[in-house]
C-alpha positions in Angstrom: 16.9 -53.5 -43.3 13.4 -54.8 -43.9 10.4 -52.8 -45.2 9.0 -53.1 -41.7 12.1 -51.6 -40.1 12.4 -48.5 -42.4 9.2 -46.6 -41.2 10.1 -47.4 -37.6 13.6 -46.0 -37.9 12.2 -43.0 -39.8 9.7 -42.2 -37.0 12.3 -42.6 -34.4 14.6 -40.2 -36.1 11.8 -37.6 -36.4 11.1 -37.9 -32.6 14.8 -37.6 -31.8 15.0 -34.5 -34.0 11.9 -32.9 -32.4 13.3 -33.6 -29.0 16.7 -32.0 -29.7 15.1 -29.0 -31.5 12.7 -28.5 -28.5 15.6 -28.7 -26.1 17.7 -26.3 -28.0 14.7 -23.9 -28.3 14.1 -24.1 -24.5 17.8 -23.6 -23.8 17.8 -20.7 -26.2 14.7 -19.0 -24.4 16.2 -19.7 -20.9 19.5 -18.2 -22.0 17.8 -15.2 -23.3 15.9 -14.7 -20.0 19.0 -15.2 -18.0 21.0 -12.8 -20.2 18.2 -10.2 -19.7 18.4 -10.7 -15.9 22.1 -10.4 -15.8 22.1 -7.2 -17.9 19.3 -5.7 -16.0 19.3 -2.8 -15.6 21.1 -1.5 -18.6 19.1 1.9 -18.8 17.3 4.3 -16.5 14.3 3.1 -14.5 11.2 5.1 -14.3 9.4 5.1 -10.9 5.8 6.4 -11.2 4.1 8.0 -8.2 0.4 8.7 -8.5 0.4 11.8 -6.4 1.9 15.3 -6.7 5.5 16.2 -5.8 6.2 16.9 -2.3 3.6 14.6 -0.7 4.5 11.7 1.5 4.4 9.0 -1.2 6.6 11.2 -3.4 9.1 11.8 -0.6 9.2 8.1 0.3 9.8 7.2 -3.4 12.7 9.6 -3.6 14.3 8.4 -0.4 14.2 4.7 -1.5 14.9 5.5 -5.2 18.0 7.3 -4.6 19.6 4.5 -2.7 18.2 1.9 -5.1 19.8 3.9 -7.9 23.1 3.8 -6.2 22.9 0.0 -5.6 21.8 -0.9 -9.2 24.2 1.5 -11.0 21.5 3.2 -13.0 19.5 6.4 -12.6 16.1 6.1 -11.2 13.7 8.9 -12.2 10.6 9.6 -10.2 7.7 10.6 -12.4 4.6 12.2 -10.7 1.4 11.2 -12.6 -1.3 12.4 -10.2 -5.1 12.2 -10.4 -8.1 10.0 -9.8 -6.8 8.9 -6.3 -3.6 7.5 -7.9 -5.3 5.7 -10.6 -3.8 7.6 -13.5 -0.2 6.7 -12.4 -1.2 3.1 -11.6 -2.9 2.6 -15.0 0.2 4.0 -16.8 2.3 1.3 -15.2 -0.1 -1.5 -15.5 -0.1 -0.9 -19.2 3.6 -0.3 -19.6 6.1 -2.9 -21.1 6.9 -5.6 -18.6 10.5 -5.1 -18.8 11.4 -3.8 -15.3 12.1 -0.3 -16.5 8.7 1.2 -15.5 7.8 0.7 -11.7 4.9 2.0 -9.4 5.1 3.3 -6.0 1.8 1.7 -4.8 -0.2 3.0 -1.8 -3.3 1.8 0.1 -5.5 3.6 -2.4 -4.4 0.9 -4.9 -6.3 -1.7 -2.8 -9.3 0.6 -2.2 -9.9 1.9 -5.7 -11.4 -1.2 -7.3 -14.3 -1.0 -5.0 -14.7 2.8 -5.3 -14.2 3.1 -9.1 -16.1 0.1 -10.8 -15.2 1.3 -14.2 -11.4 1.2 -14.0 -9.6 0.2 -17.1 -7.1 -2.0 -15.2 -7.1 -4.6 -12.6 -4.4 -3.9 -9.9 -4.3 -7.7 -8.9 -4.1 -9.0 -12.5 -2.2 -6.2 -14.1 0.5 -5.5 -11.5 3.2 -7.6 -10.0 4.1 -7.1 -6.3 7.8 -6.6 -5.7 8.2 -5.5 -2.0 6.7 -3.6 0.8 8.5 -0.4 1.6 6.8 0.9 4.8 3.7 0.9 7.0 2.2 4.1 8.2 -0.4 4.0 11.0 -3.2 6.5 11.7 -4.1 8.1 15.0 -7.4 8.4 16.5 -7.4 12.0 17.9 -9.6 14.3 19.8 -9.6 17.9 21.0 -7.8 18.7 24.3 -11.3 19.7 25.6 -12.9 16.4 24.7 -14.3 14.4 27.7 -12.6 11.4 26.1 -9.4 10.9 27.9 -8.7 7.5 26.7 -9.9 5.2 23.9 -12.0 3.2 26.4 -13.8 6.4 27.3 -14.5 7.1 23.7 -15.8 3.5 23.1 -17.9 3.4 26.0 -19.6 6.8 25.1 -20.1 5.5 21.5 -21.8 2.4 23.0 -24.2 4.6 24.9 -22.8 4.2 28.4 -22.4 8.0 28.8 -26.1 8.9 28.1 -25.5 9.2 24.4 -27.5 7.5 21.6 -25.9 5.7 18.6 -24.7 8.3 16.1 -24.5 11.2 18.7 -20.7 11.2 18.3 -19.4 12.5 14.8 -16.2 12.2 13.2 -14.5 14.1 10.4 -12.8 12.6 7.4 -10.9 13.8 4.3 -13.8 12.8 2.0 -15.8 9.8 1.0 -13.5 6.9 0.3 -10.5 8.5 2.0 -8.4 6.6 4.4 -9.7 8.5 7.4 -13.3 7.6 6.3 -12.6 3.9 5.7 -10.5 3.5 8.9 -13.3 4.9 11.0 -16.0 2.9 9.2 -13.7 -0.3 10.0 -13.5 0.9 13.6 -17.4 1.2 13.7 -18.0 -2.3 12.2 -15.3 -4.0 14.4 -16.2 -2.3 17.6 -19.9 -2.5 17.1 -20.5 1.3 17.4 -22.3 3.9 15.3 -20.8 7.2 14.4 -21.9 10.1 12.2 -19.8 10.9 9.2 -18.8 14.5 8.4 -16.9 14.5 5.2 -14.5 17.3 4.3 -12.4 18.1 1.2 -9.1 17.1 2.4 -7.4 16.3 5.7 -6.4 19.9 6.6 -9.9 21.3 7.2 -10.6 18.2 9.3 -7.8 19.1 11.6 -8.8 22.8 11.6 -12.3 21.8 12.8 -11.0 19.3 15.4 -8.6 21.9 16.7 -11.6 24.3 17.0 -13.6 21.5 18.7 -16.2 21.6 16.0 -16.1 17.8 15.5 -15.8 15.0 18.1 -13.1 12.7 16.7 -10.9 11.9 13.7 -8.6 9.3 12.3 -5.6 11.0 10.8 -2.3 9.9 9.3 0.5 9.8 12.0 2.6 12.0 9.7 0.4 15.0 10.2 -1.3 14.2 13.5 1.6 13.3 15.7 3.2 16.7 15.5 -0.1 18.2 16.8 -0.1 15.6 19.7 3.5 16.3 20.6 2.9 20.0 20.8 -0.1 19.6 23.0 -2.8 20.7 20.5 -4.5 17.3 20.2 -4.9 14.2 22.3 -4.1 10.8 20.8 -6.4 7.9 21.9 -5.1 5.0 20.0 -3.0 4.0 17.0 -4.7 2.2 14.1 -2.1 -0.7 13.6 -2.1 -4.0 15.7 1.4 -3.2 16.9 2.4 0.0 18.6 4.3 2.5 16.4 8.0 2.9 16.8 7.7 6.7 16.3 4.9 6.9 19.1 5.4 3.8 21.3 3.5 5.4 24.3 0.1 5.4 22.3 -1.8 2.1 22.7 -3.4 0.2 19.9 -7.1 -0.3 19.5 -6.7 -4.0 19.9 -5.1 -3.4 23.4 -8.2 -1.4 24.5 -10.7 -4.1 23.5 -11.3 -3.7 19.7 -9.9 -7.2 19.0 -8.1 -7.7 15.8 -8.3 -4.1 14.6 -5.5 -3.5 12.2 -5.3 -0.8 9.5 -2.4 1.1 8.1 -1.5 3.2 5.1 1.4 1.6 3.2 3.9 2.1 0.5 5.1 -0.7 -1.9 6.8 -1.3 -5.1 5.0 -2.9 -8.2 5.9 -3.8 -11.8 3.6 -4.5 -14.7 2.3 -8.1 -14.8 4.5 -10.3 -17.0 7.7 -8.8 -15.7 10.1 -11.8 -15.5 10.5 -13.5 -12.2 14.2 -12.9 -12.3 13.8 -9.2 -12.5 11.1 -9.1 -9.8 13.2 -11.1 -7.4 16.3 -8.9 -8.2 14.3 -5.7 -7.5 12.9 -7.2 -4.2 16.3 -8.1 -3.0 17.6 -4.7 -3.8 14.8 -3.0 -2.0 15.3 -5.1 1.1 19.0 -4.1 1.1 18.0 -0.5 0.7 15.6 -0.7 3.6 18.4 -2.0 5.9 20.4 1.3 5.3 20.3 3.3 8.6 20.1 6.6 6.7 17.0 5.4 4.7 15.4 4.0 7.9 15.9 7.3 9.7 14.4 9.3 6.9 11.4 7.1 6.6 10.8 7.2 10.3 10.9 11.0 10.3 8.0 10.8 7.9 6.2 8.5 10.4 6.6 5.6 7.9 8.0 2.5 9.5 10.3 0.6 7.1 8.9 -2.8 6.2 10.4 -5.0 3.5 9.0 -8.3 2.2 9.4 -11.0 -0.5 7.2 -10.7 -3.5 5.0 -13.6 -2.4 4.4 -12.0 1.0 3.6 -8.6 -0.5 1.3 -10.1 -3.1 -0.7 -12.0 -0.4 -0.9 -8.9 1.8 -2.1 -6.8 -1.2 -4.8 -9.3 -2.2 -6.0 -9.4 1.4 -6.2 -5.6 1.5 -8.3 -5.4 -1.6 -10.8 -7.9 0.0 -10.8 -6.2 3.4 -11.5 -2.7 2.0 -14.1 -4.1 -0.4 -16.0 -5.3 2.5 -15.7 -2.0 4.3 -16.9 -0.1 1.3 -19.9 -2.4 0.8 -20.9 -2.4 4.4 -20.6 1.4 4.7 -22.2 1.9 1.3 -19.4 4.3 0.4 -19.8 6.3 -2.8 -17.5 8.8 -4.4 -19.0 12.3 -4.8 
């Protein structure tokens, strides 16, 4: 071997050693990730709900969580961490270890809060990974039985000044500034080109009480609480907020059908994990949730709540969530919504 060949051989040997070492390292990391995915879950999973026990989100979490626990062979513990419109629970999950053992039942508030709370200490889009949708829940546009508005078209024509009214003469009640009922109605005002006067309350119950007493003209309310009042003949439903008719109230038209083109708004439930959770675990959870939502018993229980089962892939849910954040940010900005 010549003096020229020795350094070349040494260099080639080092390159080969580095290549083999890198490959072994990569294989080791891959094997570790696969092992974690295969072993998952090896201990109980915590499902955080940002609202008190007994509410709709809590009930939905327990319905899905029980069946998910059975399928995955590990207990799933629902933990209620309420406060700040769901922010306390969401923040706890966003800052948890990304190992698949702390999950969040997210709601529409998760997409609204970034616009309402500019000083949030977490970013829902960056700090949470979407797993799967669970359900979609429409709102109903409802009026008192004595209301002159028999249909949604009647209401829209009056709001546009075709019944001798001026813009703003029709008022609507909401559960408070930034609530779903507030933002849904502001979206309707913008989309339909009408002007309504906002009457905020502290919660949905007093809104319904005053609507029943004919003290306010109209309200958007979650189908879970408004449909029973419609079915018992205490309120009249004019339209449903989603683009498709609801399976639990198929006779109620959509706003899109009566001329508010493209109107689509719904309350929803979905499953999230901390950002950084392995793709294998996220995919596994998504597949399991999709199977859970095929269960007839789970379907029936969710529909009884007024929540329509709706599963999705992580990618589809992620895109939906990002679009929701953008949509409600526009509504908040246009309506100049501020939290009291």
